[in-house]
Steps between C-alpha positions, in 0.01 A plus 500: 500500500525672161434305187634582151346317209675498170529296183179592318490597131346439165514140367330319218249218570689183588792686638645513856571754764644467847394743765709573805392636845793636693440563867667705766486416867607196701174306524449416134582135556219462749224638271274338256521693178256533218469627144182675395387670184242750394384561146320817390147502617542184704557428864844394633537133508739258658740323261727297727609472859799338662558424867821602680685174450408492137366152530129593469358690211154587362409609152202654335352227285555671167872536561573151622775338288603827350606713796741404781538693822826464684716688752862522615483604864878567516447763229169627651352457154192333359445408143217421262606322186240540240498273193260455202365845573166588350327836437271431792807506725553869426467703822685684760666240717563573871703313764393486860640366826380400836207334334262264673474164333128536442276554207510778443818589685542810698840662469674755717752636257474592131735591230439732207362330191691397188317498174480185289365525150449208278428567139313259275 
């Protein structure tokens, strides 16, 4: 499985972005997928996870109510809708697949990152 993340950019505080994670391969629909982020000088952290059916999700506490993880299995694509963005949300965001639904999750496939920068 190859993953391609896109949708990052520069946005003002309070703004929105939608990240996409396009996958190749036939098994995308069977994988739990996750979004992670890493800010300079900080460890990578889990942002959100969604199970294969899309019915079960998990969010980092600080993004609850602002971010929404979703997926369209027929398109082999996952999404992270980010609203009310704050400067602390600035980071490189990564999508991953074949993740365990644990804390922290362990993922088998990773995409390249997409930069999100939120200006104050």
